[in-house]
Backbone as numpy.savetxt, mean C-alpha at the origin, in Angstrom:
# Nx Ny Nz CAx CAy CAz Cx Cy Cz
11.87 0.92 -6.10 11.10 0.85 -4.86 9.80 1.60 -5.09
8.75 1.03 -4.51 7.43 1.65 -4.57 7.10 2.24 -3.20
6.65 3.47 -3.22 6.31 4.14 -1.97 4.90 4.65 -2.02
4.19 4.42 -0.94 2.81 4.95 -0.83 2.87 6.45 -0.58
1.96 7.18 -1.17 1.86 8.62 -0.96 1.19 8.84 0.37
1.92 9.37 1.36 1.36 9.58 2.70 1.19 11.06 3.04
1.17 11.91 2.05 1.10 13.36 2.30 -0.17 13.76 3.06
-1.27 13.09 2.83 -2.52 13.47 3.48 -2.86 12.51 4.62
-1.85 12.01 5.28 -2.05 11.04 6.33 -2.97 11.55 7.44
-2.86 12.79 7.80 -3.65 13.32 8.92 -4.95 13.98 8.46
-5.21 13.97 7.17 -6.37 14.72 6.64 -7.48 13.80 6.15
-7.56 12.58 6.62 -8.55 11.65 6.09 -9.87 11.67 6.83
-10.02 12.58 7.83 -11.32 12.75 8.50 -11.58 11.79 9.63
-10.67 10.90 9.91 -10.88 9.93 11.02 -10.57 10.61 12.36
-11.32 10.21 13.37 -11.05 10.72 14.70 -9.87 9.95 15.30
-8.98 10.70 15.86 -7.81 10.11 16.50 -7.60 10.77 17.85
-6.74 10.17 18.62 -6.45 10.72 19.95 -5.62 11.99 19.79
-5.64 12.82 20.81 -4.85 14.08 20.76 -3.37 13.78 20.59
-2.91 12.73 21.26 -1.49 12.39 21.16 -1.12 12.00 19.74
-1.94 11.18 19.08 -1.67 10.78 17.71 -1.75 12.00 16.78
-2.75 12.84 16.95 -2.85 14.05 16.14 -1.62 14.93 16.26
-1.11 15.04 17.49 0.09 15.86 17.71 1.30 15.21 17.00
1.42 13.90 17.14 2.56 13.21 16.51 2.49 13.35 14.98
1.29 13.25 14.41 1.17 13.39 12.97 1.45 14.79 12.52
1.06 15.77 13.32 1.27 17.17 12.93 2.72 17.58 13.04
3.51 16.89 13.89 4.92 17.28 14.04 5.83 16.31 13.27
5.30 15.33 12.62 6.09 14.35 11.87 6.72 15.03 10.68
8.00 14.90 10.54 8.73 15.59 9.45 8.77 14.63 8.24
7.62 14.52 7.61 7.46 13.59 6.50 8.45 13.85 5.38
8.55 15.13 5.00 9.40 15.49 3.85 10.86 15.15 4.14
11.33 15.43 5.34 12.71 15.15 5.68 12.98 13.63 5.69
12.03 12.86 6.20 12.16 11.43 6.22 12.22 10.89 4.79
11.30 11.32 3.95 11.25 10.84 2.57 12.53 11.25 1.81
13.01 12.45 2.02 14.23 12.87 1.35 15.39 11.99 1.75
15.45 11.61 3.01 16.55 10.75 3.50 16.42 9.35 2.88
15.24 8.78 2.86 15.03 7.46 2.28 15.34 7.49 0.79
14.83 8.51 0.08 15.09 8.62 -1.33 16.61 8.75 -1.62
17.31 9.51 -0.80 18.75 9.65 -0.99 19.45 8.30 -0.89
19.08 7.53 0.13 19.70 6.22 0.33 19.38 5.26 -0.85
18.19 5.37 -1.38 17.80 4.53 -2.49 18.55 4.90 -3.74
18.59 6.21 -4.05 19.31 6.70 -5.23 20.82 6.41 -5.11
21.34 6.48 -3.90 22.73 6.19 -3.64 23.10 4.76 -4.08
22.12 3.87 -4.02 22.34 2.48 -4.40 21.96 2.24 -5.86
21.65 3.30 -6.59 21.34 3.14 -8.01 19.95 2.69 -8.32
19.04 2.80 -7.36 17.65 2.39 -7.54 16.79 3.58 -7.76
15.54 3.35 -8.16 14.63 4.48 -8.38 13.43 4.32 -7.44
12.70 5.41 -7.26 11.52 5.42 -6.38 10.33 5.85 -7.16
9.23 5.13 -6.99 7.95 5.47 -7.61 6.95 5.65 -6.51
6.28 6.80 -6.48 5.26 7.04 -5.50 3.89 6.77 -6.13
3.08 5.97 -5.44 1.78 5.58 -5.98 0.68 5.85 -4.98
-0.53 5.97 -5.51 -1.73 6.14 -4.68 -2.13 4.77 -4.14
-2.21 4.65 -2.85 -2.50 3.36 -2.22 -3.99 3.09 -2.02
-4.83 3.95 -2.51 -6.25 3.81 -2.29 -6.75 2.47 -2.82
-7.44 1.75 -1.94 -8.11 0.48 -2.24 -7.14 -0.67 -2.57
-5.87 -0.52 -2.27 -4.94 -1.61 -2.56 -5.10 -2.79 -1.61
-5.69 -2.57 -0.44 -5.85 -3.67 0.50 -7.16 -4.41 0.32
-8.05 -3.92 -0.55 -9.35 -4.56 -0.77 -9.59 -5.00 -2.23
-8.57 -4.83 -3.06 -8.70 -5.19 -4.48 -7.99 -6.50 -4.78
-8.64 -7.39 -5.47 -8.05 -8.67 -5.81 -7.08 -8.46 -6.98
-5.81 -8.90 -6.86 -4.87 -8.75 -7.95 -5.11 -9.67 -9.12
-5.95 -10.68 -8.94 -6.25 -11.59 -10.05 -7.40 -11.12 -10.91
-8.55 -10.83 -10.25 -9.74 -10.50 -11.05 -10.09 -9.03 -10.97
-9.48 -8.26 -10.09 -9.74 -6.83 -9.98 -10.94 -6.46 -9.15
-11.59 -7.44 -8.53 -12.75 -7.19 -7.69 -12.34 -6.35 -6.47
-13.04 -5.22 -6.29 -12.75 -4.38 -5.13 -13.96 -4.39 -4.21
-13.77 -5.00 -3.05 -14.85 -5.12 -2.06 -14.24 -5.11 -0.67
-14.81 -4.32 0.24 -14.31 -4.32 1.61 -14.35 -5.68 2.26
-15.30 -6.50 1.81 -15.43 -7.84 2.38 -14.28 -8.77 1.96
-13.49 -8.37 0.96 -12.33 -9.15 0.57 -11.31 -9.26 1.70
-11.26 -8.24 2.51 -10.29 -8.20 3.60 -10.95 -8.82 4.84
-10.66 -10.11 5.09 -11.30 -10.84 6.19 -10.86 -10.24 7.52
-9.57 -10.04 7.69 -8.98 -9.41 8.88 -7.62 -8.85 8.49
-6.81 -8.51 9.48 -5.51 -7.89 9.17 -4.59 -8.83 8.42
-4.76 -10.13 8.56 -3.87 -11.12 8.01 -4.37 -11.80 6.72
-5.67 -11.90 6.56 -6.24 -12.74 5.51 -7.03 -11.92 4.47
-6.75 -12.17 3.21 -7.47 -11.59 2.09 -8.14 -12.77 1.34
-9.45 -12.66 1.12 -10.17 -13.67 0.34 -11.15 -12.95 -0.59
-10.92 -13.10 -1.90 -11.75 -12.42 -2.89 -13.17 -13.00 -2.89
-14.15 -12.11 -2.81 -15.57 -12.52 -2.82 -16.01 -12.98 -4.20
-15.27 -12.61 -5.23 -15.66 -12.94 -6.60 -14.99 -14.22 -7.09
-13.66 -14.30 -7.00 -12.95 -15.46 -7.56 -12.44 -16.43 -6.48
-12.51 -16.05 -5.19 -12.09 -16.95 -4.13 -10.61 -16.96 -3.82
-9.82 -16.16 -4.54 -8.38 -16.12 -4.30 -8.11 -15.73 -2.85
-7.31 -16.52 -2.16 -6.99 -16.29 -0.75 -5.51 -16.23 -0.56
-5.05 -15.22 0.20 -3.65 -15.05 0.44 -3.43 -14.13 1.62
-2.18 -13.90 1.99 -1.82 -12.97 3.04 -2.22 -11.55 2.63
-2.90 -10.85 3.50 -3.47 -9.55 3.17 -2.37 -8.48 2.89
-1.30 -8.50 3.66 -0.23 -7.54 3.44 0.49 -7.77 2.11
0.63 -9.02 1.75 1.23 -9.38 0.45 0.36 -8.89 -0.72
-0.96 -9.04 -0.56 -1.89 -8.57 -1.59 -1.72 -7.06 -1.78
-1.63 -6.32 -0.68 -1.46 -4.88 -0.76 -0.16 -4.53 -1.49
0.91 -5.25 -1.16 2.20 -5.01 -1.84 2.09 -5.33 -3.33
1.45 -6.40 -3.68 1.25 -6.71 -5.10 0.51 -5.59 -5.83
-0.55 -5.11 -5.21 -1.31 -4.04 -5.84 -0.54 -2.73 -5.95
0.24 -2.40 -4.92 1.10 -1.21 -4.99 2.11 -1.37 -6.12
2.73 -2.53 -6.20 3.70 -2.76 -7.26 3.06 -2.68 -8.62
1.86 -3.25 -8.78 1.20 -3.24 -10.08 0.90 -1.81 -10.53
0.63 -0.92 -9.60 0.35 0.46 -9.96 1.62 1.16 -10.44
2.75 0.68 -10.02 4.00 1.29 -10.46 4.54 0.64 -11.74
3.92 -0.45 -12.12 4.46 -1.23 -13.23 3.40 -1.41 -14.32
2.65 -0.36 -14.63 1.64 -0.37 -15.66 0.60 -1.46 -15.45
0.36 -1.82 -14.20 -0.68 -2.83 -13.92 -0.29 -4.25 -14.15
0.96 -4.50 -14.43 1.40 -5.88 -14.74 2.02 -6.52 -13.50
1.43 -7.56 -13.03 1.99 -8.33 -11.90 1.87 -9.81 -12.24
2.96 -10.50 -12.08 2.96 -11.92 -12.31 2.75 -12.67 -11.02
1.73 -13.46 -10.94 1.51 -14.29 -9.76 1.65 -15.74 -10.20
2.60 -16.42 -9.57 2.87 -17.80 -9.93 2.40 -18.72 -8.82
1.89 -19.84 -9.22 1.46 -20.83 -8.22 2.70 -21.56 -7.71
2.58 -22.10 -6.53 3.70 -22.79 -5.92 3.98 -24.16 -6.51
3.10 -24.67 -7.34 3.24 -26.03 -7.86 4.03 -26.09 -9.10
């Protein structure tokens, strides 16, 4: 399993509402992660924590990193090679590739 490192979730400098700041400050991140890790290890699996920086804007095919690649929440279209796919899936591919020495196999549907 690949997990995004969320330790600095509330320290990224973005303005948020008081309510969200309160929720983030009281969120028991460590306890939650320990519980999830326990359940994963219990099933004989391993956990890899990766840095998620720029995973939603980087093309998994050509490596182009551009904010314009992310058309909206749902669509990713690379400005360099034109690869288009579901944006969340692209992020997952990039997270996985960081845990797997950068190797990701993308197969066409044909």
